Structures are given as structure tokens and as C-alpha cells.
C-alpha positions in Angstrom: 14.5 -7.9 8.4 13.0 -9.5 11.6 11.7 -13.1 11.8 8.2 -13.7 10.3 6.6 -13.9 13.8 8.1 -10.8 15.3 8.4 -8.5 12.4 5.7 -6.1 13.4 7.5 -5.4 16.7 11.0 -5.2 15.6 9.9 -3.0 12.4 8.1 -0.6 14.5 11.0 -0.2 17.0 13.6 0.1 14.3 11.6 2.6 12.4 10.8 4.7 15.4 14.6 4.7 16.3 15.8 5.5 12.8 13.1 8.3 12.4 14.1 9.9 15.7 17.6 10.2 14.8 16.8 11.5 11.3 14.4 14.1 12.7 17.2 15.2 15.1 19.8 15.6 12.3 17.8 17.3 9.6 15.4 20.1 9.1 12.0 18.4 8.2 9.8 19.1 5.3 6.2 18.6 6.2 3.7 16.7 3.9 0.3 17.9 3.1 -1.3 14.9 5.0 -0.2 12.1 7.3 0.2 8.4 6.1 0.4 5.2 7.9 2.3 1.9 7.0 0.7 -1.3 7.8 2.0 -4.9 7.8 -0.1 -7.9 7.2 1.8 -11.4 7.7 -0.5 -14.2 6.4 2.2 -16.8 6.0 1.3 -18.4 9.5 -2.4 -17.8 9.9 -3.6 -18.6 13.3 -6.3 -21.5 13.1 -9.8 -20.0 13.3 -8.6 -16.3 13.3 -10.8 -13.9 11.5 -9.5 -12.1 8.5 -7.4 -9.0 9.3 -6.4 -10.1 12.9 -2.8 -10.3 11.5 -2.9 -6.6 10.2 -0.5 -4.3 12.2 0.0 -0.7 12.3 3.7 0.0 12.0 4.4 3.6 11.9 2.6 7.1 11.0 4.7 9.9 9.4 4.1 13.2 7.9 7.6 14.4 6.9 9.6 13.7 3.8 12.6 12.8 5.9 10.5 10.3 7.9 9.4 8.6 4.9 12.8 8.0 3.2 14.3 6.8 6.5 11.5 4.3 6.8 11.7 3.2 3.2 15.6 3.0 3.1 15.6 1.0 6.4 12.6 -1.3 6.2 9.8 -0.9 3.7 10.8 -2.7 0.6 8.3 -5.3 -0.5 11.2 -7.5 -1.9 12.3 -8.1 1.7 8.7 -9.6 2.6 8.2 -13.3 3.5 5.8 -15.1 1.1 2.0 -14.4 1.6 2.5 -11.0 3.4 1.4 -7.3 2.5 2.9 -3.8 3.1 0.2 -1.1 2.9 0.5 2.6 2.9 -2.7 4.3 3.8 -4.0 7.8 4.6 -4.1 8.4 8.4 -7.6 7.3 9.5 -8.2 4.7 7.0 -7.5 0.9 7.7 -6.7 -1.1 4.9 -9.9 -3.1 5.0 -12.8 -3.5 2.7 -15.0 -2.8 6.0 -13.5 0.6 6.6 -16.2 3.4 6.0 -13.7 5.0 3.4 -13.2 1.9 1.6 -16.5 0.1 1.8 -18.0 1.5 -1.5 -14.5 1.5 -3.2 -12.3 -0.8 -5.2 -8.8 -1.3 -6.5 -6.5 -0.9 -9.4 -4.2 -3.9 -9.6 -1.1 -4.9 -11.7 0.9 -7.9 -11.4 4.7 -7.5 -10.4 7.8 -9.5 -9.7 9.6 -8.9 -6.5 13.0 -9.2 -8.0 12.6 -6.6 -10.7 9.5 -4.5 -10.9 7.8 -4.6 -7.3 10.0 -2.4 -5.3 10.4 0.3 -8.0 6.5 0.5 -8.7 5.9 0.5 -5.0 8.2 3.5 -4.4 7.1 5.4 -7.5 3.5 5.0 -6.3 4.4 5.9 -2.8 6.3 9.1 -4.0 3.3 10.0 -6.0 0.7 9.6 -3.1 2.7 11.5 -0.4 3.7 14.1 -3.1 0.2 14.8 -4.2 0.6 14.0 -7.8 -2.8 12.7 -8.3 -5.5 15.3 -9.1 -7.9 13.0 -7.5 -5.8 12.8 -4.1 -8.8 12.8 -1.9 -10.3 9.8 -3.8 -7.3 7.7 -2.9 -7.0 5.4 0.2 -3.7 3.9 -0.3 -1.5 1.3 -1.9 -0.8 -2.3 -1.2 2.3 -4.3 -2.2 1.3 -8.1 -2.1 4.0 -11.1 -2.1 2.7 -14.2 -3.3 3.9 -17.7 -4.4 2.2 -17.6 -7.7 2.3 -13.9 -8.5 3.1 -10.7 -6.5 1.0 -7.5 -7.2 0.5 -4.0 -6.4 -2.9 -2.5 -5.9 -4.1 1.1 -5.6 -7.3 1.4 -3.4 -9.8 4.2 -4.1 -13.1 5.2 -2.4 -16.0 5.6 -5.0 -15.9 2.5 -7.2 -19.1 3.5 -9.0 -17.7 7.0 -10.4 -16.1 5.3 -13.7 -14.7 8.6 -15.0 -13.0 9.2 -11.9 -11.5 5.7 -11.6 -10.3 5.8 -15.2 -8.5 9.1 -14.8 -6.7 7.6 -11.7 -6.0 4.4 -13.6 -4.4 6.2 -16.4 -2.4 8.5 -14.3 -1.0 5.5 -12.2 -0.2 3.7 -15.4 1.8 6.8 -16.3 3.6 7.0 -12.9 4.6 3.2 -12.7 5.7 3.4 -16.4 3.2 0.3 -17.2 2.7 -0.8 -20.7 0.3 -3.6 -20.0 -3.3 -3.2 -19.4 -4.5 -3.0 -15.8 -7.9 -3.6 -14.3 -10.1 -2.2 -11.7 -12.2 -4.3 -9.3 -14.9 -3.4 -6.8 -14.3 -4.5 -3.4 -17.9 -6.2 -3.3 -17.1 -8.1 -6.3 -13.7 -9.4 -4.7 -15.7 -11.1 -2.0 -16.5 -13.8 -4.6 -13.9 -15.7 -6.6 -12.9 -15.0 -9.4 -13.4 -11.3 -9.2 -14.4 -9.7 -12.7 -12.7 -6.5 -13.5 -15.1 -3.6 -14.0 -12.8 -1.0 -15.9 -9.5 -1.4 -17.7 -6.9 1.1 -19.0 
């Protein structure tokens, strides 16, 4: 993995080189929609910088082969520096509350441990997203893996927070996908602007 300050540049270059090689060597299998990996390194914030200025688009893909090459080479949360995030979002949606697709949404979240659970849950969630395993696929914006000193976590972002029935269905399906036994909660993005945020739904 690259150093913290240059990770977005070296990651993008390595991803492009690896994916190009993979595409040339193998027949590709097209996904139903395109996805983009994003990286946000907040471990060394610039004084006075607005939130989101450290967010970087890394690579957009639309084949199974590209996904596996990217994941195997680079995109494992356990390799992240502290206080950094990996995002996998549908093309056209930025992983920001202000994005029009996210503005009225929220997220399901589950605590994780980078040494044991974060990587497998991240992978299972990504495979479910690109494999269209959710009946409510159009409702899902993406997934975020967050590495923190106190507690790592995984969050599944959705579009319409106020639709409780829809969100409960997604939450139950996600728990099944990541094989979670503990309860998970859903927060509105609007609520998350204040601390502490209160969970609206629980499954």
C-alpha cells in the first residue's frame, strides 16, 4: 500500500495497470451497472479544509474481472491507515450527504474489527451490491468501510430514509448477507449532522 499522503495517486495507477492486464488476458463479464471506488484519508487533515476535500475517486468498473483485480490488489479495509474510509458507490453518486441521491437518505451501520470481521463483511456486501442481490437495488447508494481508533464500522447508504418498510427490508437482507447476529441500526443523514445521532430503525 502506498504512503498515506500519496495513496490516491499510487492506488489509481496500480488499479489501472492491473485492470488493463486482467482485461487483456480474460474474457470479461459485464455487470448490470457501473460502480466507483472512492478513498478518503482524514488521518492528516489540512487545517481549515472543508469536509470532503480529502475524498478521491479511485476507479470506476463495470466487469466482474475488474472488481476482483481491484479487490485482490488494493481495496481491503484492513490495509487502510487510521481514520480513513473506502467507499463503493454507484456511478453518478458521490459518497456525501449533500449528493442529491443521498440528501434524503441514511445508512445502516454495524461495528467491525479490521483484524477479523471488517474485510469479510466488506467483501460480502460488495459482492451483493454488484451481483444485484438486493431486491431494492435502486434504493442503495453504496457501502463505506471506516477504520477508526476506537471502533471500525461498515455502513450501507440508502436513498429514502423516511420509507421505513423499505429500509427494514434492506436491513434484514444485509444482516443475512454479512451473517450478523447482533442488532444493527439505521440513521438518517440529517440526524447524523448532530451528535450523538439516534438510530431510527433497528433489525
